[in-house]
TORZA-55238 format. One line per field, with one value per residue: residue in three letters; x, z, y of N, C-alpha, C, O in turn. Coordinates in pm, whole numbers, m for minus. Layout:
! residues N
rest <- ALA; ...
nxx <- X; ...
nzz <- Z; ...
nyy <- Y; ...
caxx <- X; ...
cazz <- Z; ...
cayy <- Y; ...
cxx <- X; ...
czz <- Z; ...
cyy <- Y; ...
oxx <- X; ...
ozz <- Z; ...
oyy <- Y; ...
This chain:
! residues 45
rest <- MET; GLY; ARG; SER; THR; THR; ARG; ALA; ALA; LEU; ILE; TYR; GLN; HIS; THR; ALA; MET; GLU; ARG; ASP; ARG; ALA; ILE; ALA; ASP; ALA; LEU; GLY; LYS; LEU; THR; GLU; GLU; ALA; ILE; ASN; LYS; GLN; ASP; GLN; ASP; GLY; SER; GLY; THR
nxx <- 989; 960; 1112; 1382; 1641; 1812; 1898; 1687; 1456; 1522; 1501; 1218; 1103; 1184; 1065; 792; 754; 819; 578; 367; 407; 350; 77; m11; 42; m113; m379; m373; m391; m618; m776; m739; m812; m1097; m1169; m1098; m1324; m1534; m1519; m1531; m1800; m1926; m1986; m1926; m1680
nzz <- m136; m398; m603; m850; m778; m510; m549; m716; m569; m363; m543; m622; m351; m289; m491; m433; m202; m228; m414; m233; m48; m229; m267; 7; 53; m138; m41; 200; 152; 22; 228; 397; 237; 227; 484; 532; 340; 468; 708; 594; 529; 745; 915; 1181; 1272
nyy <- m2132; m2155; m2031; m2069; m2014; m1867; m1620; m1523; m1542; m1368; m1111; m1133; m1116; m849; m692; m740; m646; m367; m322; m374; m161; 50; m2; 30; 291; 409; 340; 448; 721; 767; 685; 924; 1115; 1045; 1069; 1356; 1470; 1384; 1532; 1781; 1797; 1807; 1601; 1551; 1381
caxx <- 933; 905; 1197; 1486; 1754; 1797; 1894; 1554; 1362; 1531; 1471; 1116; 1081; 1219; 983; 686; 783; 779; 469; 296; 427; 278; m61; m27; 58; m244; m478; m363; m411; m766; m864; m712; m921; m1243; m1185; m1165; m1420; m1650; m1517; m1589; m1932; m1986; m2040; m1901; m1586
cazz <- m216; m540; m680; m886; m713; m393; m594; m798; m448; m329; m647; m592; m232; m291; m579; m390; m81; m306; m450; m110; 15; m285; m236; 123; 42; m226; 26; 311; 53; m15; 360; 442; 160; 248; 612; 523; 285; 552; 783; 532; 488; 897; 975; 1324; 1284
cayy <- m1995; m2177; m1978; m2142; m1952; m1772; m1477; m1500; m1531; m1224; m1013; m1127; m1058; m702; m632; m790; m543; m252; m320; m371; m32; 144; m33; 71; 422; 466; 330; 562; 861; 763; 675; 1047; 1208; 1041; 1141; 1519; 1498; 1353; 1644; 1921; 1765; 1836; 1485; 1555; 1313
cxx <- 895; 1011; 1316; 1605; 1730; 1807; 1749; 1457; 1364; 1487; 1294; 1034; 1073; 1120; 837; 677; 766; 645; 359; 303; 364; 134; m91; m52; m69; m354; m500; m405; m565; m847; m826; m830; m1062; m1265; m1220; m1245; m1522; m1656; m1565; m1734; m2008; m2070; m2015; m1783; m1463
czz <- m350; m654; m723; m806; m614; m428; m654; m678; m370; m415; m627; m475; m227; m374; m504; m258; m138; m342; m336; m56; m92; m283; m137; 112; m24; m123; 147; 260; 47; 126; 385; 362; 186; 395; 614; 459; 378; 666; 744; 537; 618; 947; 1118; 1359; 1281
cyy <- m2044; m2117; m2085; m2137; m1862; m1648; m1440; m1488; m1399; m1113; m997; m1073; m893; m626; m640; m674; m411; m203; m297; m217; 49; 117; 44; 237; 480; 446; 429; 692; 858; 763; 858; 1135; 1190; 1089; 1293; 1545; 1482; 1472; 1780; 1915; 1797; 1700; 1470; 1474; 1393
oxx <- 808; 1000; 1345; 1665; 1637; 1745; 1703; 1366; 1269; 1434; 1239; 931; 982; 1088; 766; 566; 684; 600; 273; 198; 307; 61; m180; m151; m126; m430; m607; m457; m627; m954; m932; m916; m1144; m1371; m1317; m1285; m1609; m1763; m1617; m1795; m2130; m2180; m2076; m1759; m1353
ozz <- m414; m773; m646; m768; m624; m367; m634; m699; m326; m359; m618; m484; m178; m343; m518; m236; m80; m318; m348; m23; m40; m298; m153; 158; 21; m113; 185; 339; 70; 143; 390; 415; 176; 425; 666; 482; 375; 714; 815; 548; 616; 1001; 1179; 1480; 1292
oyy <- m1986; m2147; m2177; m2238; m1781; m1561; m1327; m1408; m1335; m1017; m887; m1006; m827; m511; m541; m626; m340; m91; m211; m162; 145; 215; 128; 294; 579; 542; 477; 771; 962; 822; 920; 1205; 1281; 1143; 1348; 1659; 1569; 1509; 1867; 2020; 1812; 1694; 1383; 1480; 1339
């Protein structure tokens, strides 16, 4: 992993996992908003 200790590697993994979740949540919200907007515009989806 390129970290100096196992502890440092675990801390990095945990932080990265939390950040990945935050990004996924934000993208999911944007996607839902876009789908809802299309539905309101009468696109038939």
